mmCIF file as gemmi writes it, N, C-alpha and C atoms, coordinates in Angstrom:
data_model
loop_
_atom_site.group_PDB
_atom_site.id
_atom_site.type_symbol
_atom_site.label_atom_id
_atom_site.label_alt_id
_atom_site.label_comp_id
_atom_site.label_asym_id
_atom_site.label_entity_id
_atom_site.label_seq_id
_atom_site.pdbx_PDB_ins_code
_atom_site.Cartn_x
_atom_site.Cartn_y
_atom_site.Cartn_z
_atom_site.occupancy
_atom_site.B_iso_or_equiv
_atom_site.pdbx_formal_charge
_atom_site.auth_seq_id
_atom_site.auth_asym_id
_atom_site.pdbx_PDB_model_num
ATOM 1 N N . MET Axp A 1 ? -0.192 16.587 17.47 1 0 ? 1 A 1
ATOM 2 C CA . MET Axp A 1 ? -0.006 15.535 17.752 1 0 ? 1 A 1
ATOM 3 C C . MET Axp A 1 ? 0.863 14.753 18.665 1 0 ? 1 A 1
ATOM 4 N N . ALA Axp A 2 ? 0.279 13.839 18.506 1 0 ? 2 A 1
ATOM 5 C CA . ALA Axp A 2 ? 1.255 12.706 19.541 1 0 ? 2 A 1
ATOM 6 C C . ALA Axp A 2 ? 2.463 12.242 19.274 1 0 ? 2 A 1
ATOM 7 N N . GLU Axp A 3 ? 3.501 12.345 21.099 1 0 ? 3 A 1
ATOM 8 C CA . GLU Axp A 3 ? 4.513 12.012 20.764 1 0 ? 3 A 1
ATOM 9 C C . GLU Axp A 3 ? 5.291 11.016 19.494 1 0 ? 3 A 1
ATOM 10 N N . THR Axp A 4 ? 4.191 9.588 20.077 1 0 ? 4 A 1
ATOM 11 C CA . THR Axp A 4 ? 4.317 8.733 19.263 1 0 ? 4 A 1
ATOM 12 C C . THR Axp A 4 ? 4.627 8.752 18.034 1 0 ? 4 A 1
ATOM 13 N N . ASN Axp A 5 ? 5.42 7.876 17.078 1 0 ? 5 A 1
ATOM 14 C CA . ASN Axp A 5 ? 5.597 8.72 15.484 1 0 ? 5 A 1
ATOM 15 C C . ASN Axp A 5 ? 4.668 7.825 14.33 1 0 ? 5 A 1
ATOM 16 N N . ILE Axp A 6 ? 3.62 9.254 14.301 1 0 ? 6 A 1
ATOM 17 C CA . ILE Axp A 6 ? 2.554 8.822 13.684 1 0 ? 6 A 1
ATOM 18 C C . ILE Axp A 6 ? 2.402 7.599 12.557 1 0 ? 6 A 1
ATOM 19 N N . PHE Axp A 7 ? 4.124 8.469 11.803 1 0 ? 7 A 1
ATOM 20 C CA . PHE Axp A 7 ? 3.817 7.158 9.867 1 0 ? 7 A 1
ATOM 21 C C . PHE Axp A 7 ? 3.941 5.964 11.059 1 0 ? 7 A 1
ATOM 22 N N . LYS Axp A 8 ? 5.344 5.321 12.152 1 0 ? 8 A 1
ATOM 23 C CA . LYS Axp A 8 ? 5.858 4.382 12.547 1 0 ? 8 A 1
ATOM 24 C C . LYS Axp A 8 ? 4.801 3.991 12.614 1 0 ? 8 A 1
ATOM 25 N N . VAL Axp A 9 ? 3.386 4.225 13.532 1 0 ? 9 A 1
ATOM 26 C CA . VAL Axp A 9 ? 2.193 3.28 13.348 1 0 ? 9 A 1
ATOM 27 C C . VAL Axp A 9 ? 1.117 2.943 11.912 1 0 ? 9 A 1
ATOM 28 N N . LEU Axp A 10 ? 1.554 4.526 11.171 1 0 ? 10 A 1
ATOM 29 C CA . LEU Axp A 10 ? 0.883 3.59 10.147 1 0 ? 10 A 1
ATOM 30 C C . LEU Axp A 10 ? 1.652 3.459 8.931 1 0 ? 10 A 1
ATOM 31 N N . SER Axp A 11 ? 2.197 2.921 8.866 1 0 ? 11 A 1
ATOM 32 C CA . SER Axp A 11 ? 3.576 2.057 7.931 1 0 ? 11 A 1
ATOM 33 C C . SER Axp A 11 ? 2.951 0.445 8.534 1 0 ? 11 A 1
ATOM 34 N N . ASP Axp A 12 ? 2.438 0.158 9.262 1 0 ? 12 A 1
ATOM 35 C CA . ASP Axp A 12 ? 1.496 -1.649 9.244 1 0 ? 12 A 1
ATOM 36 C C . ASP Axp A 12 ? 0.277 -1.711 8.605 1 0 ? 12 A 1
ATOM 37 N N . PRO Axp A 13 ? 0.551 -2.76 7.571 1 0 ? 13 A 1
ATOM 38 C CA . PRO Axp A 13 ? -1.059 -2.983 6.485 1 0 ? 13 A 1
ATOM 39 C C . PRO Axp A 13 ? -2.402 -3.205 7.977 1 0 ? 13 A 1
ATOM 40 N N . GLN Axp A 14 ? -2.414 -3.803 9.421 1 0 ? 14 A 1
ATOM 41 C CA . GLN Axp A 14 ? -3.262 -4.204 10.305 1 0 ? 14 A 1
ATOM 42 C C . GLN Axp A 14 ? -3.673 -3.095 10.424 1 0 ? 14 A 1
ATOM 43 N N . ARG Axp A 15 ? -2.553 -2.469 11.191 1 0 ? 15 A 1
ATOM 44 C CA . ARG Axp A 15 ? -3.253 -1.22 12.103 1 0 ? 15 A 1
ATOM 45 C C . ARG Axp A 15 ? -3.821 0.083 10.528 1 0 ? 15 A 1
ATOM 46 N N . ARG Axp A 16 ? -3.727 0.288 9.624 1 0 ? 16 A 1
ATOM 47 C CA . ARG Axp A 16 ? -4.519 1.062 8.385 1 0 ? 16 A 1
ATOM 48 C C . ARG Axp A 16 ? -5.404 -0.002 8.303 1 0 ? 16 A 1
ATOM 49 N N . ASP Axp A 17 ? -6.046 -0.829 8.001 1 0 ? 17 A 1
ATOM 50 C CA . ASP Axp A 17 ? -6.387 -2.383 8.565 1 0 ? 17 A 1
ATOM 51 C C . ASP Axp A 17 ? -7.514 -1.656 9.704 1 0 ? 17 A 1
ATOM 52 N N . ILE Axp A 18 ? -7.526 -1.236 10.491 1 0 ? 18 A 1
ATOM 53 C CA . ILE Axp A 18 ? -7.961 -1.626 11.818 1 0 ? 18 A 1
ATOM 54 C C . ILE Axp A 18 ? -9.155 0.515 12.34 1 0 ? 18 A 1
ATOM 55 N N . LEU Axp A 19 ? -8.064 0.991 11.47 1 0 ? 19 A 1
ATOM 56 C CA . LEU Axp A 19 ? -8.771 1.719 11.364 1 0 ? 19 A 1
ATOM 57 C C . LEU Axp A 19 ? -9.174 2.188 10.128 1 0 ? 19 A 1
ATOM 58 N N . VAL Axp A 20 ? -9.876 1.57 9.044 1 0 ? 20 A 1
ATOM 59 C CA . VAL Axp A 20 ? -10.315 1.321 7.427 1 0 ? 20 A 1
ATOM 60 C C . VAL Axp A 20 ? -12.056 0.755 8.486 1 0 ? 20 A 1
ATOM 61 N N . MET Axp A 21 ? -11.749 0.062 9.148 1 0 ? 21 A 1
ATOM 62 C CA . MET Axp A 21 ? -12.321 0.189 9.294 1 0 ? 21 A 1
ATOM 63 C C . MET Axp A 21 ? -13.341 0.697 10.704 1 0 ? 21 A 1
ATOM 64 N N . LEU Axp A 22 ? -12.845 0.822 11.154 1 0 ? 22 A 1
ATOM 65 C CA . LEU Axp A 22 ? -13.695 2.085 12.663 1 0 ? 22 A 1
ATOM 66 C C . LEU Axp A 22 ? -13.903 3.172 11.059 1 0 ? 22 A 1
ATOM 67 N N . LYS Axp A 23 ? -13.311 3.741 10.755 1 0 ? 23 A 1
ATOM 68 C CA . LYS Axp A 23 ? -13.678 4.971 9.909 1 0 ? 23 A 1
ATOM 69 C C . LYS Axp A 23 ? -15.817 4.521 9.782 1 0 ? 23 A 1
ATOM 70 N N . GLU Axp A 24 ? -15.996 3.679 8.948 1 0 ? 24 A 1
ATOM 71 C CA . GLU Axp A 24 ? -17.49 3.152 9.543 1 0 ? 24 A 1
ATOM 72 C C . GLU Axp A 24 ? -18.313 3.035 10.707 1 0 ? 24 A 1
ATOM 73 N N . GLY Axp A 25 ? -17.723 2.759 11.127 1 0 ? 25 A 1
ATOM 74 C CA . GLY Axp A 25 ? -18.752 3.471 13.186 1 0 ? 25 A 1
ATOM 75 C C . GLY Axp A 25 ? -17.41 1.926 13.844 1 0 ? 25 A 1
ATOM 76 N N . ARG Axp A 26 ? -18.331 2.489 15.817 1 0 ? 26 A 1
ATOM 77 C CA . ARG Axp A 26 ? -17.452 2.071 16.261 1 0 ? 26 A 1
ATOM 78 C C . ARG Axp A 26 ? -17.797 0.747 15.787 1 0 ? 26 A 1
ATOM 79 N N . MET Axp A 27 ? -16.744 -0.211 16.937 1 0 ? 27 A 1
ATOM 80 C CA . MET Axp A 27 ? -16.567 -1.665 16.901 1 0 ? 27 A 1
ATOM 81 C C . MET Axp A 27 ? -15.597 -1.538 18.733 1 0 ? 27 A 1
ATOM 82 N N . ASN Axp A 28 ? -16.395 -2.563 18.846 1 0 ? 28 A 1
ATOM 83 C CA . ASN Axp A 28 ? -14.991 -3.376 19.903 1 0 ? 28 A 1
ATOM 84 C C . ASN Axp A 28 ? -13.909 -4.145 19.651 1 0 ? 28 A 1
ATOM 85 N N . ALA Axp A 29 ? -12.844 -4.878 20.228 1 0 ? 29 A 1
ATOM 86 C CA . ALA Axp A 29 ? -12.249 -5.811 20.078 1 0 ? 29 A 1
ATOM 87 C C . ALA Axp A 29 ? -12.048 -6.891 19.305 1 0 ? 29 A 1
ATOM 88 N N . GLY Axp A 30 ? -13.677 -7.71 19.842 1 0 ? 30 A 1
ATOM 89 C CA . GLY Axp A 30 ? -13.703 -9.057 19.6 1 0 ? 30 A 1
ATOM 90 C C . GLY Axp A 30 ? -14.489 -8.207 17.863 1 0 ? 30 A 1
ATOM 91 N N . GLU Axp A 31 ? -14.747 -7.333 17.372 1 0 ? 31 A 1
ATOM 92 C CA . GLU Axp A 31 ? -15.916 -7.585 16.018 1 0 ? 31 A 1
ATOM 93 C C . GLU Axp A 31 ? -14.145 -7.975 15.278 1 0 ? 31 A 1
ATOM 94 N N . ILE Axp A 32 ? -13.536 -7.093 16.222 1 0 ? 32 A 1
ATOM 95 C CA . ILE Axp A 32 ? -12.037 -6.493 15.376 1 0 ? 32 A 1
ATOM 96 C C . ILE Axp A 32 ? -11.125 -7.398 14.798 1 0 ? 32 A 1
ATOM 97 N N . ALA Axp A 33 ? -11.15 -8.488 16.149 1 0 ? 33 A 1
ATOM 98 C CA . ALA Axp A 33 ? -10.015 -8.926 15.672 1 0 ? 33 A 1
ATOM 99 C C . ALA Axp A 33 ? -10.495 -10.514 14.838 1 0 ? 33 A 1
ATOM 100 N N . GLU Axp A 34 ? -12.228 -10.899 14.995 1 0 ? 34 A 1
ATOM 101 C CA . GLU Axp A 34 ? -12.951 -11.419 13.321 1 0 ? 34 A 1
ATOM 102 C C . GLU Axp A 34 ? -12.672 -10.918 12.262 1 0 ? 34 A 1
ATOM 103 N N . ARG Axp A 35 ? -12.766 -9.533 11.442 1 0 ? 35 A 1
ATOM 104 C CA . ARG Axp A 35 ? -12.738 -9.427 10.719 1 0 ? 35 A 1
ATOM 105 C C . ARG Axp A 35 ? -10.91 -9.482 10.55 1 0 ? 35 A 1
ATOM 106 N N . LEU Axp A 36 ? -10.1 -9.162 11.616 1 0 ? 36 A 1
ATOM 107 C CA . LEU Axp A 36 ? -9.205 -9.124 10.389 1 0 ? 36 A 1
ATOM 108 C C . LEU Axp A 36 ? -8.924 -10.95 10.817 1 0 ? 36 A 1
ATOM 109 N N . GLY Axp A 37 ? -9.447 -11.512 11.812 1 0 ? 37 A 1
ATOM 110 C CA . GLY Axp A 37 ? -8.397 -12.785 11.576 1 0 ? 37 A 1
ATOM 111 C C . GLY Axp A 37 ? -7.765 -12.922 12.603 1 0 ? 37 A 1
ATOM 112 N N . ILE Axp A 38 ? -7.768 -11.916 13.355 1 0 ? 38 A 1
ATOM 113 C CA . ILE Axp A 38 ? -5.639 -12.257 14.127 1 0 ? 38 A 1
ATOM 114 C C . ILE Axp A 38 ? -6.425 -12.031 15.685 1 0 ? 38 A 1
ATOM 115 N N . THR Axp A 39 ? -5.089 -12.594 16.602 1 0 ? 39 A 1
ATOM 116 C CA . THR Axp A 39 ? -5.53 -13.327 17.744 1 0 ? 39 A 1
ATOM 117 C C . THR Axp A 39 ? -5.816 -11.842 19.247 1 0 ? 39 A 1
ATOM 118 N N . PRO Axp A 40 ? -6.098 -12.374 19.933 1 0 ? 40 A 1
ATOM 119 C CA . PRO Axp A 40 ? -6.833 -10.769 20.522 1 0 ? 40 A 1
ATOM 120 C C . PRO Axp A 40 ? -5.507 -10.619 21.174 1 0 ? 40 A 1
ATOM 121 N N . ALA Axp A 41 ? -4.38 -11.189 21.02 1 0 ? 41 A 1
ATOM 122 C CA . ALA Axp A 41 ? -3.007 -11.069 21.494 1 0 ? 41 A 1
ATOM 123 C C . ALA Axp A 41 ? -2.472 -10.002 20.751 1 0 ? 41 A 1
ATOM 124 N N . ALA Axp A 42 ? -2.058 -10.06 19.331 1 0 ? 42 A 1
ATOM 125 C CA . ALA Axp A 42 ? -2.101 -9.302 18.843 1 0 ? 42 A 1
ATOM 126 C C . ALA Axp A 42 ? -2.71 -7.649 18.709 1 0 ? 42 A 1
ATOM 127 N N . LEU Axp A 43 ? -3.759 -7.758 18.387 1 0 ? 43 A 1
ATOM 128 C CA . LEU Axp A 43 ? -4.603 -6.994 18.079 1 0 ? 43 A 1
ATOM 129 C C . LEU Axp A 43 ? -4.723 -5.831 19.652 1 0 ? 43 A 1
ATOM 130 N N . SER Axp A 44 ? -4.745 -6.226 20.563 1 0 ? 44 A 1
ATOM 131 C CA . SER Axp A 44 ? -4.215 -5.226 21.697 1 0 ? 44 A 1
ATOM 132 C C . SER Axp A 44 ? -3.39 -4.742 21.926 1 0 ? 44 A 1
ATOM 133 N N . TYR Axp A 45 ? -1.77 -5.279 20.834 1 0 ? 45 A 1
ATOM 134 C CA . TYR Axp A 45 ? -0.765 -4.697 20.198 1 0 ? 45 A 1
ATOM 135 C C . TYR Axp A 45 ? -0.841 -3.522 19.874 1 0 ? 45 A 1
ATOM 136 N N . HIS Axp A 46 ? -1.517 -3.815 18.694 1 0 ? 46 A 1
ATOM 137 C CA . HIS Axp A 46 ? -1.951 -3.053 17.195 1 0 ? 46 A 1
ATOM 138 C C . HIS Axp A 46 ? -2.434 -2.136 17.617 1 0 ? 46 A 1
ATOM 139 N N . LEU Axp A 47 ? -3.435 -2.042 19.187 1 0 ? 47 A 1
ATOM 140 C CA . LEU Axp A 47 ? -4.786 -1.562 19.817 1 0 ? 47 A 1
ATOM 141 C C . LEU Axp A 47 ? -3.353 0.193 20.586 1 0 ? 47 A 1
ATOM 142 N N . LYS Axp A 48 ? -3.413 -0.862 21.765 1 0 ? 48 A 1
ATOM 143 C CA . LYS Axp A 48 ? -2.18 0.256 21.997 1 0 ? 48 A 1
ATOM 144 C C . LYS Axp A 48 ? -1.845 1.194 21.07 1 0 ? 48 A 1
ATOM 145 N N . LEU Axp A 49 ? -0.129 0.926 20.79 1 0 ? 49 A 1
ATOM 146 C CA . LEU Axp A 49 ? 0.233 2.039 19.409 1 0 ? 49 A 1
ATOM 147 C C . LEU Axp A 49 ? -0.457 2.673 18.805 1 0 ? 49 A 1
ATOM 148 N N . LEU Axp A 50 ? -1.943 2.543 17.58 1 0 ? 50 A 1
ATOM 149 C CA . LEU Axp A 50 ? -2.549 3.482 17.378 1 0 ? 50 A 1
ATOM 150 C C . LEU Axp A 50 ? -3.427 4.157 18.591 1 0 ? 50 A 1
ATOM 151 N N . LYS Axp A 51 ? -3.475 3.651 20.007 1 0 ? 51 A 1
ATOM 152 C CA . LYS Axp A 51 ? -4.24 4.429 21.252 1 0 ? 51 A 1
ATOM 153 C C . LYS Axp A 51 ? -2.877 5.344 21.479 1 0 ? 51 A 1
ATOM 154 N N . SER Axp A 52 ? -2.171 4.742 21.331 1 0 ? 52 A 1
ATOM 155 C CA . SER Axp A 52 ? -0.897 6.076 22.032 1 0 ? 52 A 1
ATOM 156 C C . SER Axp A 52 ? -0.246 7.315 20.842 1 0 ? 52 A 1
ATOM 157 N N . ALA Axp A 53 ? -0.154 6.911 19.962 1 0 ? 53 A 1
ATOM 158 C CA . ALA Axp A 53 ? -1.055 8.019 18.769 1 0 ? 53 A 1
ATOM 159 C C . ALA Axp A 53 ? -1.741 8.565 18.48 1 0 ? 53 A 1
ATOM 160 N N . ASP Axp A 54 ? -3.074 8.756 19.424 1 0 ? 54 A 1
ATOM 161 C CA . ASP Axp A 54 ? -4.449 9.16 19.513 1 0 ? 54 A 1
ATOM 162 C C . ASP Axp A 54 ? -4.372 9.604 18.13 1 0 ? 54 A 1
ATOM 163 N N . LEU Axp A 55 ? -4.863 8.054 17.39 1 0 ? 55 A 1
ATOM 164 C CA . LEU Axp A 55 ? -5.637 7.818 16.07 1 0 ? 55 A 1
ATOM 165 C C . LEU Axp A 55 ? -6.526 7.682 16.311 1 0 ? 55 A 1
ATOM 166 N N . ILE Axp A 56 ? -6.824 6.695 17.784 1 0 ? 56 A 1
ATOM 167 C CA . ILE Axp A 56 ? -8.08 5.802 18.066 1 0 ? 56 A 1
ATOM 168 C C . ILE Axp A 56 ? -8.63 6.538 19.686 1 0 ? 56 A 1
ATOM 169 N N . MET Axp A 57 ? -9.808 6.14 19.571 1 0 ? 57 A 1
ATOM 170 C CA . MET Axp A 57 ? -10.546 6.722 21.499 1 0 ? 57 A 1
ATOM 171 C C . MET Axp A 57 ? -11.011 5.552 21.301 1 0 ? 57 A 1
ATOM 172 N N . GLU Axp A 58 ? -11.242 4.814 23.107 1 0 ? 58 A 1
ATOM 173 C CA . GLU Axp A 58 ? -12.279 4.126 22.984 1 0 ? 58 A 1
ATOM 174 C C . GLU Axp A 58 ? -12.727 4.742 24.568 1 0 ? 58 A 1
ATOM 175 N N . TYR Axp A 59 ? -13.859 4.38 24.052 1 0 ? 59 A 1
ATOM 176 C CA . TYR Axp A 59 ? -15.348 4.261 24.786 1 0 ? 59 A 1
ATOM 177 C C . TYR Axp A 59 ? -14.843 3.324 25.781 1 0 ? 59 A 1
ATOM 178 N N . LYS Axp A 60 ? -15.648 3.355 27.351 1 0 ? 60 A 1
ATOM 179 C CA . LYS Axp A 60 ? -16.822 2.325 28.201 1 0 ? 60 A 1
ATOM 180 C C . LYS Axp A 60 ? -17.896 1.97 27.46 1 0 ? 60 A 1
ATOM 181 N N . GLN Axp A 61 ? -18.451 0.759 27.726 1 0 ? 61 A 1
ATOM 182 C CA . GLN Axp A 61 ? -20.23 1.528 27 1 0 ? 61 A 1
ATOM 183 C C . GLN Axp A 61 ? -20.761 -0.178 28.173 1 0 ? 61 A 1
ATOM 184 N N . LYS Axp A 62 ? -21.338 -0.398 29.096 1 0 ? 62 A 1
ATOM 185 C CA . LYS Axp A 62 ? -21.855 -2.159 29.282 1 0 ? 62 A 1
ATOM 186 C C . LYS Axp A 62 ? -20.252 -2.922 30.314 1 0 ? 62 A 1
ATOM 187 N N . ASN Axp A 63 ? -20.726 -3.511 29.098 1 0 ? 63 A 1
ATOM 188 C CA . ASN Axp A 63 ? -19.083 -4.443 29.524 1 0 ? 63 A 1
ATOM 189 C C . ASN Axp A 63 ? -17.806 -4.556 28.412 1 0 ? 63 A 1
ATOM 190 N N . PHE Axp A 64 ? -18.228 -3.74 27.626 1 0 ? 64 A 1
ATOM 191 C CA . PHE Axp A 64 ? -17.213 -3.776 26.201 1 0 ? 64 A 1
ATOM 192 C C . PHE Axp A 64 ? -16.587 -2.611 26.309 1 0 ? 64 A 1
ATOM 193 N N . ILE Axp A 65 ? -15.636 -1.58 25.317 1 0 ? 65 A 1
ATOM 194 C CA . ILE Axp A 65 ? -14.944 -1.377 25.365 1 0 ? 65 A 1
ATOM 195 C C . ILE Axp A 65 ? -15.164 -1.494 23.513 1 0 ? 65 A 1
ATOM 196 N N . TYR Axp A 66 ? -14.837 0.197 23.068 1 0 ? 66 A 1
ATOM 197 C CA . TYR Axp A 66 ? -15.839 0.207 21.029 1 0 ? 66 A 1
ATOM 198 C C . TYR Axp A 66 ? -14.646 1.429 21.573 1 0 ? 66 A 1
ATOM 199 N N . TYR Axp A 67 ? -13.878 1.047 19.763 1 0 ? 67 A 1
ATOM 200 C CA . TYR Axp A 67 ? -12.972 2.029 19.387 1 0 ? 67 A 1
ATOM 201 C C . TYR Axp A 67 ? -13.401 3.166 18.743 1 0 ? 67 A 1
ATOM 202 N N . GLU Axp A 68 ? -12.957 3.993 17.684 1 0 ? 68 A 1
ATOM 203 C CA . GLU Axp A 68 ? -13.449 4.706 16.889 1 0 ? 68 A 1
ATOM 204 C C . GLU Axp A 68 ? -11.99 6.113 16.361 1 0 ? 68 A 1
ATOM 205 N N . VAL Axp A 69 ? -11.799 5.549 15.196 1 0 ? 69 A 1
ATOM 206 C CA . VAL Axp A 69 ? -10.992 6.424 14.847 1 0 ? 69 A 1
ATOM 207 C C . VAL Axp A 69 ? -11.315 8.647 14.759 1 0 ? 69 A 1
ATOM 208 N N . ASN Axp A 70 ? -10.247 8.955 15.564 1 0 ? 70 A 1
ATOM 209 C CA . ASN Axp A 70 ? -9.843 10.063 16.551 1 0 ? 70 A 1
ATOM 210 C C . ASN Axp A 70 ? -9.588 10.976 15.077 1 0 ? 70 A 1
ATOM 211 N N . THR Axp A 71 ? -10.365 11.141 14.243 1 0 ? 71 A 1
ATOM 212 C CA . THR Axp A 71 ? -10.601 12.213 13.392 1 0 ? 71 A 1
ATOM 213 C C . THR Axp A 71 ? -9.293 14.012 13.59 1 0 ? 71 A 1
ATOM 214 N N . THR Axp A 72 ? -9.818 14.293 14.773 1 0 ? 72 A 1
ATOM 215 C CA . THR Axp A 72 ? -8.925 15.036 14.845 1 0 ? 72 A 1
ATOM 216 C C . THR Axp A 72 ? -7.749 15.607 14.383 1 0 ? 72 A 1
ATOM 217 N N . VAL Axp A 73 ? -6.609 14.197 14.266 1 0 ? 73 A 1
ATOM 218 C CA . VAL Axp A 73 ? -5.58 13.694 14.55 1 0 ? 73 A 1
ATOM 219 C C . VAL Axp A 73 ? -5.335 13.412 13.002 1 0 ? 73 A 1
ATOM 220 N N . PHE Axp A 74 ? -6.333 12.941 12.02 1 0 ? 74 A 1
ATOM 221 C CA . PHE Axp A 74 ? -5.245 12.85 11.226 1 0 ? 74 A 1
ATOM 222 C C . PHE Axp A 74 ? -6.773 14.511 10.425 1 0 ? 74 A 1
ATOM 223 N N . GLU Axp A 75 ? -7.418 15.301 11.108 1 0 ? 75 A 1
ATOM 224 C CA . GLU Axp A 75 ? -6.94 17.198 11.037 1 0 ? 75 A 1
ATOM 225 C C . GLU Axp A 75 ? -5.503 17.428 10.698 1 0 ? 75 A 1
ATOM 226 N N . GLU Axp A 76 ? -5.306 17.353 11.294 1 0 ? 76 A 1
ATOM 227 C CA . GLU Axp A 76 ? -4.002 18.333 11.419 1 0 ? 76 A 1
ATOM 228 C C . GLU Axp A 76 ? -2.906 17.377 11.374 1 0 ? 76 A 1
ATOM 229 N N . LEU Axp A 77 ? -2.982 16.571 10.274 1 0 ? 77 A 1
ATOM 230 C CA . LEU Axp A 77 ? -1.688 15.187 9.742 1 0 ? 77 A 1
ATOM 231 C C . LEU Axp A 77 ? -2.088 15.943 8.381 1 0 ? 77 A 1
ATOM 232 N N . ILE Axp A 78 ? -4.015 16.129 7.638 1 0 ? 78 A 1
ATOM 233 C CA . ILE Axp A 78 ? -3.517 16.638 6.581 1 0 ? 78 A 1
ATOM 234 C C . ILE Axp A 78 ? -2.953 18.173 6.214 1 0 ? 78 A 1
ATOM 235 N N . LEU Axp A 79 ? -3.03 19.307 7.973 1 0 ? 79 A 1
ATOM 236 C CA . LEU Axp A 79 ? -2.655 20.776 7.071 1 0 ? 79 A 1
ATOM 237 C C . LEU Axp A 79 ? -1.443 20.076 7.334 1 0 ? 79 A 1
ATOM 238 N N . TRP Axp A 80 ? -0.879 19.772 8.309 1 0 ? 80 A 1
ATOM 239 C CA . TRP Axp A 80 ? 0.809 18.931 7.673 1 0 ? 80 A 1
ATOM 240 C C . TRP Axp A 80 ? 0.504 19.144 6.93 1 0 ? 80 A 1
ATOM 241 N N . ALA Axp A 81 ? 0.233 17.856 6.239 1 0 ? 81 A 1
ATOM 242 C CA . ALA Axp A 81 ? 0.825 17.298 5.015 1 0 ? 81 A 1
ATOM 243 C C . ALA Axp A 81 ? 0.335 18.535 3.572 1 0 ? 81 A 1
ATOM 244 N N . SER Axp A 82 ? -0.147 19.381 3.396 1 0 ? 82 A 1
ATOM 245 C CA . SER Axp A 82 ? -0.683 20.593 2.683 1 0 ? 82 A 1
ATOM 246 C C . SER Axp A 82 ? 0.698 21.524 2.906 1 0 ? 82 A 1
ATOM 247 N N . GLN Axp A 83 ? 1.764 21.6 3.41 1 0 ? 83 A 1
ATOM 248 C CA . GLN Axp A 83 ? 2.013 22.783 3.271 1 0 ? 83 A 1
ATOM 249 C C . GLN Axp A 83 ? 3.141 22.521 2.003 1 0 ? 83 A 1
ATOM 250 N N . PHE Axp A 84 ? 2.979 21.374 1.6 1 0 ? 84 A 1
ATOM 251 C CA . PHE Axp A 84 ? 3.832 20.786 1.719 1 0 ? 84 A 1
ATOM 252 C C . PHE Axp A 84 ? 4.336 20.171 -0.397 1 0 ? 84 A 1
ATOM 253 N N . GLY Axp A 85 ? 2.903 20.952 -0.107 1 0 ? 85 A 1
ATOM 254 C CA . GLY Axp A 85 ? 1.678 20.664 -2.052 1 0 ? 85 A 1
ATOM 255 C C . GLY Axp A 85 ? 1.621 22.213 -2.613 1 0 ? 85 A 1
ATOM 256 N N . GLY Axp A 86 ? 2.488 22.632 -2.938 1 0 ? 86 A 1
ATOM 257 C CA . GLY Axp A 86 ? 3.82 23.776 -3.845 1 0 ? 86 A 1
ATOM 258 C C . GLY Axp A 86 ? 3.01 24.767 -4.354 1 0 ? 86 A 1
ATOM 259 N N . GLU Axp A 87 ? 3.366 25.106 -4.531 1 0 ? 87 A 1
ATOM 260 C CA . GLU Axp A 87 ? 2.661 26.497 -5.109 1 0 ? 87 A 1
ATOM 261 C C . GLU Axp A 87 ? 1.61 27 -6.251 1 0 ? 87 A 1
ATOM 262 N N . LYS Axp A 88 ? 0.147 27.354 -5.085 1 0 ? 88 A 1
ATOM 263 C CA . LYS Axp A 88 ? -1.129 27.405 -6.159 1 0 ? 88 A 1
ATOM 264 C C . LYS Axp A 88 ? -0.927 28.821 -6.73 1 0 ? 88 A 1
ATOM 265 N N . GLY Axp A 89 ? -2.117 29.214 -7.839 1 0 ? 89 A 1
ATOM 266 C CA . GLY Axp A 89 ? -0.882 29.86 -9.238 1 0 ? 89 A 1
ATOM 267 C C . GLY Axp A 89 ? -2.111 30.447 -9.364 1 0 ? 89 A 1
């Protein structure tokens, strides 16, 4: 996992909303900002933090940058958290 504190990044409701949107498939920044009703500058800040935690990946396609969820990080997080699940009987 990235050095950035993933839990701190996930603590913001708008960043969680972005991840839920991206769960449906790739989106560009304009589409995300429009659905969230936030400015491009605010979205840029959130995307930067999500990328620094490796929670999203970006792909350039012609004149657009598309974002999608990095499921690998979530799989690692689930594996890590599962160790606290208690005894199996």
